VMD Tcl script that builds the backbone (N, CA, C; Angstrom):
set m [mol new atoms 204]
animate dup $m
set s [atomselect $m all]
$s set {name element resname resid chain x y z} {
  {N N MET 1 A 1.128 -1.331 0.555}
  {CA C MET 1 A -0.039 0.123 0.185}
  {C C MET 1 A 0.813 1.024 0.019}
  {N N THR 2 A 0.317 2.012 -1.151}
  {CA C THR 2 A 1.930 3.502 -0.867}
  {C C THR 2 A 1.012 4.052 -0.296}
  {N N ILE 3 A 2.354 4.641 1.142}
  {CA C ILE 3 A 1.494 6.345 2.009}
  {C C ILE 3 A 0.359 7.155 1.296}
  {N N PHE 4 A 0.238 7.555 0.192}
  {CA C PHE 4 A -1.164 8.731 -0.185}
  {C C PHE 4 A -2.090 7.286 0.729}
  {N N LYS 5 A -1.803 6.235 0.451}
  {CA C LYS 5 A -3.267 5.699 0.124}
  {C C LYS 5 A -3.810 5.181 2.237}
  {N N THR 6 A -2.505 4.813 2.614}
  {CA C THR 6 A -2.056 5.337 3.821}
  {C C THR 6 A -3.011 6.058 4.532}
  {N N ILE 7 A -2.594 7.397 4.423}
  {CA C ILE 7 A -3.069 8.713 4.928}
  {C C ILE 7 A -4.296 8.934 4.454}
  {N N THR 8 A -3.913 8.533 3.126}
  {CA C THR 8 A -5.687 9.238 2.908}
  {C C THR 8 A -6.769 7.859 3.799}
  {N N LYS 9 A -6.703 6.875 3.736}
  {CA C LYS 9 A -7.766 5.816 4.886}
  {C C LYS 9 A -8.114 6.696 6.502}
  {N N LEU 10 A -6.866 7.092 7.233}
  {CA C LEU 10 A -6.293 7.756 8.202}
  {C C LEU 10 A -7.135 8.981 8.243}
  {N N PHE 11 A -7.342 10.042 7.505}
  {CA C PHE 11 A -7.982 10.959 7.458}
  {C C PHE 11 A -9.447 11.480 6.807}
  {N N LEU 12 A -9.456 10.367 5.907}
  {CA C LEU 12 A -10.610 10.505 5.698}
  {C C LEU 12 A -12.223 9.632 5.264}
  {N N SER 13 A -12.879 10.204 5.330}
  {CA C SER 13 A -14.237 8.750 5.374}
  {C C SER 13 A -14.284 8.234 4.881}
  {N N LYS 14 A -15.003 7.210 4.493}
  {CA C LYS 14 A -14.778 6.092 3.338}
  {C C LYS 14 A -15.803 6.508 2.220}
  {N N GLU 15 A -16.738 7.559 3.133}
  {CA C GLU 15 A -17.567 7.913 1.492}
  {C C GLU 15 A -16.939 8.991 1.155}
  {N N ALA 16 A -15.969 9.570 1.298}
  {CA C ALA 16 A -15.169 10.486 0.971}
  {C C ALA 16 A -13.877 10.080 -0.096}
  {N N ILE 17 A -13.635 8.968 0.628}
  {CA C ILE 17 A -12.660 8.196 -0.453}
  {C C ILE 17 A -13.509 7.221 -1.426}
  {N N GLU 18 A -14.849 7.189 -1.770}
  {CA C GLU 18 A -15.394 6.777 -2.501}
  {C C GLU 18 A -15.746 7.538 -3.341}
  {N N LEU 19 A -15.897 8.932 -2.799}
  {CA C LEU 19 A -16.254 10.342 -3.979}
  {C C LEU 19 A -15.426 10.200 -4.568}
  {N N GLY 20 A -14.162 10.382 -3.956}
  {CA C GLY 20 A -13.316 10.792 -4.466}
  {C C GLY 20 A -13.048 9.631 -5.916}
  {N N GLU 21 A -12.871 8.915 -5.766}
  {CA C GLU 21 A -12.943 7.543 -6.713}
  {C C GLU 21 A -13.379 7.623 -7.792}
  {N N SER 22 A -14.647 7.462 -7.536}
  {CA C SER 22 A -15.721 7.617 -8.341}
  {C C SER 22 A -15.984 9.188 -9.311}
  {N N LEU 23 A -15.112 10.357 -8.281}
  {CA C LEU 23 A -14.871 11.206 -9.427}
  {C C LEU 23 A -13.951 11.207 -9.851}
  {N N CYS 24 A -12.697 10.219 -9.653}
  {CA C CYS 24 A -11.459 10.076 -10.661}
  {C C CYS 24 A -11.817 9.113 -11.619}
  {N N LYS 25 A -13.443 8.393 -11.947}
  {CA C LYS 25 A -13.031 7.315 -12.900}
  {C C LYS 25 A -14.148 8.141 -14.193}
  {N N SER 26 A -14.713 9.101 -13.449}
  {CA C SER 26 A -15.107 9.508 -14.188}
  {C C SER 26 A -14.857 10.610 -14.919}
  {N N ASN 27 A -15.595 11.003 -16.108}
  {CA C ASN 27 A -14.749 11.549 -17.162}
  {C C ASN 27 A -15.418 13.114 -17.102}
  {N N ILE 28 A -15.589 13.839 -15.843}
  {CA C ILE 28 A -15.903 15.207 -15.702}
  {C C ILE 28 A -14.897 15.613 -14.941}
  {N N HIS 29 A -13.977 16.289 -15.753}
  {CA C HIS 29 A -12.741 17.296 -15.379}
  {C C HIS 29 A -12.900 18.590 -15.223}
  {N N SER 30 A -13.984 19.364 -14.931}
  {CA C SER 30 A -14.066 20.601 -14.292}
  {C C SER 30 A -14.685 20.377 -12.700}
  {N N ALA 31 A -14.725 19.200 -11.987}
  {CA C ALA 31 A -15.492 19.723 -11.161}
  {C C ALA 31 A -13.937 19.975 -9.749}
  {N N GLU 32 A -14.510 20.650 -8.667}
  {CA C GLU 32 A -13.273 22.334 -8.154}
  {C C GLU 32 A -14.241 21.570 -6.454}
  {N N VAL 33 A -13.405 21.162 -6.008}
  {CA C VAL 33 A -13.652 21.443 -4.476}
  {C C VAL 33 A -12.976 22.734 -4.346}
  {N N VAL 34 A -14.814 23.195 -3.236}
  {CA C VAL 34 A -14.436 24.518 -3.144}
  {C C VAL 34 A -14.572 24.907 -1.900}
  {N N GLY 35 A -15.053 23.874 -0.586}
  {CA C GLY 35 A -15.124 24.657 0.657}
  {C C GLY 35 A -15.078 23.283 1.140}
  {N N ARG 36 A -15.230 22.899 2.654}
  {CA C ARG 36 A -15.517 21.601 3.212}
  {C C ARG 36 A -17.072 21.146 2.760}
  {N N ARG 37 A -16.646 20.270 2.262}
  {CA C ARG 37 A -18.119 18.958 1.739}
  {C C ARG 37 A -18.936 19.652 0.559}
  {N N THR 38 A -18.079 20.618 0.335}
  {CA C THR 38 A -18.745 21.368 -1.310}
  {C C THR 38 A -18.338 20.941 -2.916}
  {N N ILE 39 A -18.746 20.506 -3.980}
  {CA C ILE 39 A -18.022 20.023 -4.926}
  {C C ILE 39 A -18.597 20.933 -6.323}
  {N N VAL 40 A -17.766 22.078 -6.909}
  {CA C VAL 40 A -18.918 22.339 -8.023}
  {C C VAL 40 A -18.425 21.424 -9.162}
  {N N VAL 41 A -19.124 21.228 -10.002}
  {CA C VAL 41 A -18.941 21.178 -11.777}
  {C C VAL 41 A -19.406 21.944 -12.809}
  {N N ASP 42 A -19.598 21.918 -13.669}
  {CA C ASP 42 A -19.919 22.731 -14.798}
  {C C ASP 42 A -21.258 21.934 -14.892}
  {N N ALA 43 A -22.262 22.259 -14.845}
  {CA C ALA 43 A -23.504 21.352 -15.710}
  {C C ALA 43 A -22.550 21.491 -17.296}
  {N N ARG 44 A -22.992 22.374 -17.517}
  {CA C ARG 44 A -22.844 21.436 -18.873}
  {C C ARG 44 A -21.359 19.998 -19.173}
  {N N GLU 45 A -21.195 20.592 -18.898}
  {CA C GLU 45 A -20.095 19.181 -18.951}
  {C C GLU 45 A -20.874 17.960 -18.658}
  {N N ILE 46 A -21.633 17.865 -17.630}
  {CA C ILE 46 A -22.962 16.997 -16.955}
  {C C ILE 46 A -23.760 16.978 -18.234}
  {N N ALA 47 A -24.458 17.573 -18.677}
  {CA C ALA 47 A -25.413 17.526 -19.879}
  {C C ALA 47 A -24.958 17.018 -20.945}
  {N N ARG 48 A -23.304 17.350 -21.491}
  {CA C ARG 48 A -23.219 16.524 -22.668}
  {C C ARG 48 A -22.403 15.101 -22.307}
  {N N SER 49 A -22.371 14.513 -21.105}
  {CA C SER 49 A -22.231 13.140 -20.473}
  {C C SER 49 A -23.062 12.586 -21.190}
  {N N PRO 50 A -22.459 11.482 -21.553}
  {CA C PRO 50 A -23.282 10.375 -22.451}
  {C C PRO 50 A -23.640 9.432 -21.482}
  {N N GLU 51 A -23.746 9.665 -20.287}
  {CA C GLU 51 A -24.873 9.116 -19.135}
  {C C GLU 51 A -25.664 9.957 -19.121}
  {N N PHE 52 A -25.053 10.918 -18.774}
  {CA C PHE 52 A -27.092 12.321 -18.727}
  {C C PHE 52 A -27.472 12.028 -19.837}
  {N N LYS 53 A -27.209 11.888 -21.246}
  {CA C LYS 53 A -28.388 11.669 -22.007}
  {C C LYS 53 A -28.629 10.304 -22.113}
  {N N LYS 54 A -28.144 9.505 -21.936}
  {CA C LYS 54 A -28.459 8.551 -22.127}
  {C C LYS 54 A -30.083 7.669 -20.670}
  {N N LEU 55 A -29.252 8.733 -19.285}
  {CA C LEU 55 A -30.167 8.624 -18.454}
  {C C LEU 55 A -31.770 10.342 -19.016}
  {N N GLN 56 A -31.161 10.562 -19.504}
  {CA C GLN 56 A -31.945 11.641 -20.160}
  {C C GLN 56 A -33.422 10.978 -21.467}
  {N N GLN 57 A -32.410 9.957 -21.915}
  {CA C GLN 57 A -34.100 9.131 -23.232}
  {C C GLN 57 A -34.630 8.106 -22.252}
  {N N GLU 58 A -33.338 8.015 -21.100}
  {CA C GLU 58 A -34.565 7.156 -20.354}
  {C C GLU 58 A -36.032 7.442 -19.801}
  {N N ALA 59 A -35.715 8.588 -19.428}
  {CA C ALA 59 A -36.846 9.267 -18.685}
  {C C ALA 59 A -37.810 9.524 -19.868}
  {N N SER 60 A -37.738 10.683 -20.725}
  {CA C SER 60 A -38.105 10.868 -22.086}
  {C C SER 60 A -39.244 9.899 -21.948}
  {N N LYS 61 A -38.961 7.962 -22.462}
  {CA C LYS 61 A -39.572 7.022 -22.814}
  {C C LYS 61 A -40.772 6.609 -21.897}
  {N N TYR 62 A -40.096 7.339 -20.241}
  {CA C TYR 62 A -40.736 7.033 -18.947}
  {C C TYR 62 A -42.293 8.354 -18.819}
  {N N ILE 63 A -41.571 9.124 -19.031}
  {CA C ILE 63 A -42.911 10.617 -19.025}
  {C C ILE 63 A -43.517 9.758 -20.226}
  {N N ARG 64 A -43.157 9.620 -21.908}
  {CA C ARG 64 A -44.327 9.325 -22.418}
  {C C ARG 64 A -45.210 8.041 -22.750}
  {N N SER 65 A -44.341 7.230 -22.327}
  {CA C SER 65 A -45.450 6.343 -21.952}
  {C C SER 65 A -46.442 6.133 -20.621}
  {N N ASN 66 A -46.611 7.121 -19.270}
  {CA C ASN 66 A -47.377 7.534 -18.950}
  {C C ASN 66 A -48.453 8.605 -18.941}
  {N N ARG 67 A -48.249 9.252 -20.358}
  {CA C ARG 67 A -49.229 10.021 -20.107}
  {C C ARG 67 A -50.672 9.852 -20.671}
  {N N PRO 68 A -51.691 9.617 -20.124}
  {CA C PRO 68 A -52.667 9.732 -20.483}
  {C C PRO 68 A -53.285 9.688 -21.490}
}
mol reanalyze $m
mol bondsrecalc $m
mol representation Tube
mol addrep $m
């Protein structure tokens, strides 16, 4: 285990570690920590992501299928 991972486990909560790992794995490059427990992300980047577009299409299909 690297020194960085050891220090991370000592000072960060499990949730903070998981969030950091998921941000590293994502395609979001505009994420910025601006304060305690505050992360800011460019909404345009999220809206352009393939994951968002897929979820948007699924939501549209769901809404259209449940209209009276």
